[in-house]
N, C-alpha and C positions, 0 to 999 in steps of 0.2 A: 302236314304237321301232326294230324291225329295219329298216323302210322308211326311217326318217330316217337311220339309220346308213349304209345302202347308198346312199341319195341323196346324203348328205353326202360320202361317199368319192368317188362318181362325179363330183359337181360339182367337188370339189377336184382330181381327176385331169384334168378338162377344163380347169381354169384353168392347171394346170401345162403342159398342151399349148399353151395360149394364150400362155404366157410363153416358148415356144421360139422362138429365132432362130438363124440360121446361125452366130452367134458365141457362143451359150450362152443361159442363162436371164436374162431381164430381171426386175427386182424386181417390176414390176407392168405390166399392160397399159395402165394409165392414162398419159396424156401429161402429167400434172401434174408440175411441177418437173423433177427429174432421175430419176424412178423408172423410166422406160423405158430403163434402161441396164444394163450388166453390172456387178454389185456383188460385191465380195469377200466380204462377210458374208452378204448375202441369197442370192447365187448359190450359196454353199456349203451353206447350210441347205436351200435348195430342192433342191440336188443330192443331199444326204443322203436326202431323201424320194424323189427319183427313183430312186436306187439300190435302195431297199427295194421299189419296185414291180416290179422285174425287167423292166420295159419297155425293149426295146432302143433305141427312139428317144429316150426320156427319158434313159437312161444315156449314150447318145451325146452328148446335149446337155450333160450334166454334164461329160463329157470336154472338150468345146469351151469350156465356161465356164472351166475351169482353164487351158486353153491360151491363151485370150484374156487372162486376167488376167496370165499369165506374159509374154505378148508385150508388154504395156504396163507391165512392171515398171520401177520407178524406178532411178536409177543406183546407189543404195546398197543396193538389194534391196527397196524399198517395193512392196508389192502395192497396186494402186489401190483406193481406197474405192469408186470407180465409174468406168466408162469408157463414152463414147459412141463406138462404133466407126465410125459414119458421119462424124461431124465430127472425130473423133480427139481430142476433148476428154477430158482425164484429170483426175480429182480424187484426190489422195492424202489428202484430208481438208479440213476448213474452216480455222479459225484454227490448229488443230494437226492432225497426222496421226492416222490411225485404227489404233491398235495391233492391234485384234482382227481387222482384215481380213487381216493377215499370218498370224495364228494360225489362223483358220478356213481359210485357203488350204492350209496344210500339212496340217491335219486332213483336209480334203476330198480333197486329192490322194491321201493315204494310204488313205482309205476307198474311193475309186474304184478304185485299183490293187488293193487286197486283194479287193474284190468281183469284179473282172473278170479278175484275173491278167494284166493288160495290162502286161507288163514293158517293152515298147517305149515306152509312155507314161511310165513311171517314168524310163527312160533319157533321154528328151527333156526332161522337166521337172526332172531332178535339178540341173542348174546353177542354175535359178531357185530351187529349194528350198534349196540350199546358201547362196545369197545372202541369203535370208530368215533362215536359221538364224544367219548371222553378224550380221545387223542386230539380231535379237532379243537376242543376247548383248551387243551394244553398248548396248542399251536397259536392260540391268541397271545401267548406270552405275558402280556400285561393285563389280561382280563378286561379288555375294553371293547370287545365285540368284533374285531377284524382279525383274520388270520394273517400271520406273517409268512410270506412265500419266498424261499431263497432263490438265487439264480439257478436256472435249469429245473425249477420245482414244479413245472406243469407242462402242458402240451407243447408250449413254445420252448422246448428244452435246450435249444442252442441259440436262443435269442436274448437280447439285452433288456429284460425287465425283471424286477424283483421288488420285494417289500410288500406293501398292501396292494396287490395286483387286483384290478377291478374284476376281471374274468373269474378269478377264484372266489372272490367275495360274493359274486352273483350266484355261483354254484352253492356256496355256503348258505345263502338265503334260501335257495330251493331245497337244500338238504334239511334246513331247520323246519321249513313248511312240511316236508315229508315226515320228519320225526314227529312233529306235532300231530299229523294225521294218524300215524301209526299208534302213537301213545293214546290218543283218544279212543281208538278202536280197541286196544288191549285193555284199557282201564275203564272204559265206559263213560269217561268225562274228559274235558279238556284240561291240559296242564297250563295253568295261567302263567306260570313263570316262563315256560317255553314259548308261549304265545307272545309274551312281553319281549322276550329276547329276539324273536323273529321280527316283531314290529320295530324294535330299536335298531336292528341291523338295516332294515329297509330305509329308515330315516338317515342312518349313517351314510349309506350309499348315495342317497339323493343329495345330501349336504356336502359331501367331500369330493365327488368326482365330476360334477358339472359346474363350470364357472359361468356366472352371469354378472350383470353390472349393478347388483345390489350394493347399497352403501355399506352395510355391515355384513360380516361373515355369518353364516347360518348358525343356529343354536347348537347343532350337533357336530360342529367342526371338530376334527380330531386334534389338530394343533394349529392355533390361530396364526402364528407367525409363518409357519410353513405354508398354510393355505393362502395367505396374502401374497407371499413371495411367488407361489405357484400361479395365482390368478394374474398377477402383474406380468409374468413371463408369458402366459398363455394369451393375453388379451390381443396381441397383434396378429395371431394366425389361427387359433383353434377354439378360443373361448366362445361358448354359445353355439358351436357347430357340431360338436360331438363330445362324448364322455372321455375323460382322461384315462389313460391306460393303467397308471399306478402312481403311488407316491411312496416315498421311503424317507428315512432321515436325511438323505442327500437331496431331496426335492421331488418334483413331479416328472412323470413321463408324458410327453405330448403327442406321440404318434397315435394314429387312429388304429385301435384294436378292433377289427371288424367283428370277431366272435363276441367280444364283450359288449359292443354296442348293440348287436342283434339280441343278445340275451337280456340286456337291460329293457328292451321293448317287449320281448316275448314273455318275460317274467314280471311285467307290470311295475318295474322301477321307474321307467320313463313315463312322462305324461304325453299327451297328444302333441303339444308344442315341441317338445324335445324330439319326439318321433319324426315330426315334419322336418326339423332341422337336420336330423341324421339322414333321412331319405334324400334331402336336397344335397347334402354334402357327398353322399355316395354317388349320386347321379352327376354332380358337377365336378367332383375332384377325383373320384376313386376308380369307377369302372370304365371299361372300354366297350363301345357299342359292338365291336367285332365279336367279342365273347364276354358278355356281362356276368362275370364271376367275381366274388369278393376275394381280395388278397387277405392274407393273415394280418399283415400290418402295412400301413401307408403313412408317409412316403417311404420309398426304398432308401436304404443306407448304401451309399456309394463310396468308392475309395477316397473321394475328395472330402467326405464328411468326417467330423471329429469322432463319431461313434465307430467308424470303420476299424480303427486300430483294435478296439476291444472286441468287436464282433468277429473279426477274422481269427481270433484265437479261441472262440467259444464253440468248440466241437469235441465230440468224444473220439471219433475215429478219422473221419475225413470232413473237410469243410464243405457244408452244403448251402450256406446262405450267401451265395453270389447274388449280385443284383438281379431282382425279378425271379429268384428261385426260392424254393422252400418257404420259410417264414419271412424272408426278406423280399416281399412283393410277389411271391408265388401266389397263384390263384387257386382257391380250394373249393372243390365241389361240396365237401362236407360242411364247411362254414356257410356256403350259399344255400344249402338245404334248410338250415335253420332260419335263414332270412326268408325263404319261400314260405315256411311255416308261419313266420311272423306277419308277412304281408297278407297271406290268405286269411289269417285270423282277424286282420283289420279290414277285410273285404276289399283289398286292393288286388283284385283278381287278375287283371291284365298284367300288372307288374309281376305278380307271383308267377304267372305262366311264362313270362319272358325269361325269368331267371331259371325256372325249371327246365326250359328248353336248352339253356346254356349248360346246365348240369348234364343233360343227356348228350349234348354234343361233345362235352369234355370226356364223359365216360366212354364214348364211342371211338375215341382217338386210338390210332394204331400204335401198339407197343410191341417190340420184338417181332415185327411182322404180322401181328395178329390184331384184328379189329376188336373193339370193345375191350380196351386195355384197362379201363377203370384206374386211371393214374391217381397217385397221391395228390399231386398238384399239377398245375399247368403254368408254363413260363409266362410271366406277366407282360412280355413284349412280343415274343415269337409265337405264343399260343401253341407251343409244343408240349407233349406230355413229359412229366418229370416224376422222380421218386420211384417208389415201388409200385408195380402194377397189381391188378386184381385186388384193389384195396376195398375191404368190406365196408368201410364207412363212406366211401364215395358212392357205393351202391345204396347204402342206407340213406344218403342225401336225396337220391331220386325217389325212394320209397316214402320218406318223410314228407317231401314236397308234394308228391302225388296225393297222398291221403289228406294232407292239409287242405288241398284244393277241393277235396270232397267233404270238408267240414270237420275232420278229426283233429284233435289237439295232441301234439307230441308230449306236452306236460298236462296231465289231467289234474294234478294237485295244484291248487292256487289258494290265495288268501281267503277267497269267499267260502272255501270248503274246509278250512282247517278248524 
């Protein structure tokens, strides 16, 4: 097992090096589609792993990743979903923009700055960061604390969730914490209004996305009637087991969003009782012992389900979300890497090691006749590799998990330090 762990880490590190370019990290060394570009979301997650390695060259590439994204920022503050620096082709998203690219950018800039003490970087990037901050405030629309995310507006860009998506709100919370930390460093004192906004957002998340059996709705409920309708519908299958994935004017989403649930724990929105419920749900309902990796969403949407009709037309070029594939029940090393970080942080070392081993096994799968394919996802039933190979953030998952088990934190910025 020790050899597999060491081999898995070294192979992941080598792929991170392969993703290095003069302009930052590309999402994949594969030339398929637009993966060989600098991405806001992928680039940040790979950079978070790079920072943990302590490797000067990789950390320097993280810096260039953020500088490139800032250089191609849109006129209103939009951070590119991806950019090809050779052809100068910029995408801010497909049919809608990618909200989480902007959120990850702020988080990544803050983590790089804090890890390196590079104040000159912060000074250079601050105008771009402030433009993103203003844009995110505008995306609240009603100025009530939560960002409204359109269909296809984040990493689950061909999946059925929209509105006040929990995953994006959690990133918004971490972005606010990061902004507060930066602001305090620049001005020499805390911005009380920003700290209040951050605290209020955490209360909103705790109040609106976890259903329990309390007699009255929480004080910070966003819309009381919508909340009560959502809680009544959730009570039979998921209330009290995991966080809700989103709500919108049309109601709540009830599928298990693995990335959001992990982030809720990792970013200290969840309390210990909620963490225990989530862990139990994952073990009892979600993972397979054969290859314990987290799916993007659970349960799978199948042709017999009422959501299937909508899902099967939700694609840009070709339909990827067949049952147990891609976001529809596909298993993701990247998401699992953050769960390893969360478990390790909670001193659940044996569980963390189990999931890290699964990441290494997934990354080692053969693709196009070559071992160590680092697939984008793994089929949720056949355990075969899927998506694009040589995926940088699948390598990042192995690195994040490895360093988490050594006591390092993927997010250094938290409420205690703002």
